[in-house]
N, C-alpha and C positions, 0 to 999 in steps of 0.2 A: 727441418734445421732448426738449429740452437739461435738465439736471438742476438744480433752483433753482427759484425760484417762475418760475410764467410770467408774460412777456414781457406788458407794459402794453398793446399793439396787441395781442395773444391775448387781452387778461383784458376789454377792452373790447369786442372782438369776439366772440367764444364765450364767453364768462360773463356779463359786465353785459347787453348789448344783448338777451342770451337770459330778463330778467324783465324782466316785464310786471306782474302782481301788487301793486298799493297794497293798505293799510290805512291809515286816518285813524289810529289808535295810534300808529304808526312816523314819529315825527321825522326820525331821519336812518336811513337806508340804505345800502343796498351802492352801495360809490363806489371810485374810485382814492385810496386814503393813509386813507381811513377805516378807522378800526382798532374801533370799536365801533357799534352800534346803538343807539338811543334812543325810546323807548318810552314814553307818557302814558298812563295809567290813571286811570280814576274813582274817589273816595274810597272806595266801597265794595266796591271789587275789591281780587284779590290778583294776583300775579305766579303762573303755576305754570309748571316748568321742568321739562323731562326731554331727556335724551341718550343717542343709542343708536349702534354702527358695525356695517355690515353685512361678514362676513368670510365668510361660507361660501360666496358664489354674486359671480360675475363677471356674471352673466344676470340684467337689467333692474336692474341695482343702484342705478341712479335712484329707481325709484317705489317700490323695496322701503325705502329708508334715509329716504324722506319717511312712506311709509303709519306704517312702525312706528314712529317717531316721535310724528308727530299721533293713532296709536291709542295709544300713553300718555299724554298731557293728554286724551284722552278720556274715559279709564277713570279721570282723575280728578276728572271732571264739568265740566273747563274747556276752554273752545271756543280753538282753534287760532289764536295774531295771526301769528307771524313762525317764522322757522327761520335758524338758522345753520350754516353748512358751512366744515368739513375735507375736500377731499379729495386723497388721496395716489395719483398714477398712475407707473404704470413708465415709464422711459425709451421703450420700442416705443409709448406712446400717443399719437396722434394728435390736431393740434387739430379735425377733423373728428369724431372721435370724444369729443372733449371738448365740443363743441358739441351734438353728441345726447343727451349726457349731460346735460348742463344742461336742453334742452329738454323732457327725459321728467321733472326734476326740478321744471322751472315748470309742467311739466303738471299734474304729481301736488300740487304745490302750489296751485295755482291750482284744482281744481276742490274744496276745501275753502276757499276763500276766505283763502287762508294767504301772507304778503310772506317769499321768499327775502331777510330784511336784508343781509347779508353773510358773510363767513366766508373762507377761505382757499384756495388752488390750487396746490399744488406738487407735481412732478415731482423724483422720490427712488429710488436704485437701493436702498431698504432695502425696496422693496416688488416683487413678481412680479404681482401684479393691481390694478385699483383697488381703494384702503379708502377707504369715505365714512361719514364720522363727523356724524351730525345733534343739534345740539341743537335743542329745541322750545321755543317760548316763548307759553305761551297765558293765558287770563284768566278768572277765575270770580269771583261774587260769594263774600263770605267766608262766606258762613255755607250754601253750598252744595259745600263739598269731601267731593269722595267718598275715602275710602282705601281701600285694601287687607283692613286691620284693621278694617273696622268692623260685619260678622258677628257676631251673637249666637246662643247658643243655641236651639236652637225655628227659626231661619230655614229656609227652602229654598235650596237650591243651583241655581242655573238657569246654562245654557250655550245660547249665541247659536249658528247657522250649526250648522257639522261642525266635528272637531278634523282638525289634518294636512294645512289646505289648502294652506298654504302652503308645507311642507315638500313635496309630493307636486309641488305645481307646479315648485317646483327641481329635483328629483329628477328631472324630466320635461325640462326644458331643457338641465340638466346631461350626463343617460345617456341623452339620446334614442334615439343609435344601438342599445345594448345593450338599452334595451325592446321595440324594433322586433322583436327575435327573437322575441318574445312574443306581444307585442299588435298590436290591429290602430292604424291611422292615425286611425280615428274615438275609438278609445276613448283613446288620447294626449293627443290635440288636446283632447278633451273636460276632461282630467286637469290640463294646461298651462293651460290658460283657468280653473282653480281664483283666478288672481290675480284676477282681475276681483272676488270677495268679500274682500279682506285688507283694508279699510278697517272699523275698529268705529265710527264717525263716527256713524251713523244709530241704533244700537243704543245706544249710549253715553247720545246726546239724549233718546232714548226713556226708557232708564231711570232718569235721573236726576228727570225729571217725574213718574213715577210712582212716586217716593221708594228706590230702590232702598238698601240701606246700606253695599254692600262692592260694587267691579270690579278685574277683574282682567283684562287683555288675553291672553291663552295665546300667549306666545312658545315661547325656546330651552326643554327640557326636557319639552314637551309638554303636556294636560292633566293627567298626574301630577303635574311638575313645578309649575305652577299652582296645583292643589289645595293641595298642601302649602301653599306659599308664603302663602297666603290664610289654611289653616288656622295654623300658625306665628305672622302678621303679629295676628290675631284671637284666639289664643289658645284656638282652639276645637278638636275635634274632630268628626272626619266620620263620616258614612255614605250612601256615594256605589253606587249600583247600576250594576253597571260596565255592563251592558245597554242602559242610558238613555244612554250616554255616544254621542250621533251621530256616524256616521263615515261618508264614501263610500264606495259598494263601490271602486271606483277607486284609492282611497288605501288598503285593506283587500291589494288584487292586488298592488298596486305595493309595500308593504310586505312582503310577503310573497315579490315576488321577489327582491329584496335580503336578506332573513332581518331585517327591521328592527320594534321594536316602534312600532305606530302612536299608542299611549298615550304618547312618549314621544318625539314628533317635533315640531318646531317648528310653530306653531300661530297664527299671525297670521289675524286675519280671526273667530277664534272667541273670543268675549268670557264671563267667567265672575263672574257675579255671584251674588249674598246680598241676600234680599226675607223679608220678613217677609211678604207673600201672594205666593209665587212664581207660579201660575197666573195672576193679574191680570196681573204683569209678564209671563208667555209671553201672554196674552192681547191686553197692548197693544202687543208687538214686531209680534204675526203682524200687526196692524192695520196695523203698516206694510211688511208682507210680508218681516219677517226670521225664520226659522223659530226657533225655540226650546224648550228640556225642562226640565223640571227634575227633577235626577239622582240626589237627594236631599238631605238634611239634615246642618245644624250640631248640633253635639252640646255635652250640657257635659263636661270632664276634655280630654283628650289624647289617644285612640284615635283613627287615620284609618286606616278599616276599608273597602274593597273587598269587596263583596257579589256574588256570580257566582255566582245560585240558592241553592242550599244551600253554597256552600263561602265565604267569610271570612278575605279576609286581609290584614294593614295593609301604605299605603300607606310608600313610602320617602320617603326625601328626595332631591331631584332629584338626577337623574345627566349627565353629557356628552348632548348633544343625539343622536339616532339620528342625524339627518343626518349628522354628521361621520363615521360608518362608511361613509359611501361619498364623498362631496363634501370 
């Protein structure tokens, strides 16, 4: 396609016609010439906003972009309502590829009853692969907002599912040829399909009902980065049992192949939570078939300690995600 805004006929045919999900809150949505979306909320509700780009991979970028932003909204205790998109495409991107991208994003948004309300799509020489930025719009009751900074000393620290799910799936999709020199097809297929676990909307909704105090979805920087950010936002210390942090064997082996630390690998699909009764939260999540485990405690002071049997070491501030060493 030619550099610049995509033509109106392409916009109608391959973008707007792919959008089918509608929400009653959206008064004005996607349309030719519409530069803004309009929402109408109830008097006791607040608007929750989040934005994220996807730059680390071009594989399944539509699904990842939407999922990551919806997870951010869910971690605040908000119900996703709509999303706005900015899509920057390289010159060699084709209209059929654009249509497929939009269908993927619509399918992912529709699964969460979320409307694609509008945005901007452009072909530009500034990028060499598709770059998608999603702005998410959610709603929540004024008194039900959950923050990353809500953890208090004495609370249990809980994680859902497993760390490294997103990073493992991306690594297999981006580097499958290399990985096939060591791993079987069935092993890699299982790891590749970890992307089916990437949404945290169900655990967030369950946790809010159970009275969770803080939530933070585990993304860039992995579980170590997320633990530091939760502690920093809450002004607390931590004592975390390293061996209790749940990780799949596939993630461990693929990280070993590339020399990566799975605890610093992008981990969408894993929710970090703080609760007064972590075991009760784990039981409620398990009722929804969501595995979860208590991995430690929030403490007084600023010491953030990782415990591995008799070894104790301090958690460090987040670093660049391990994924970027390979992708």
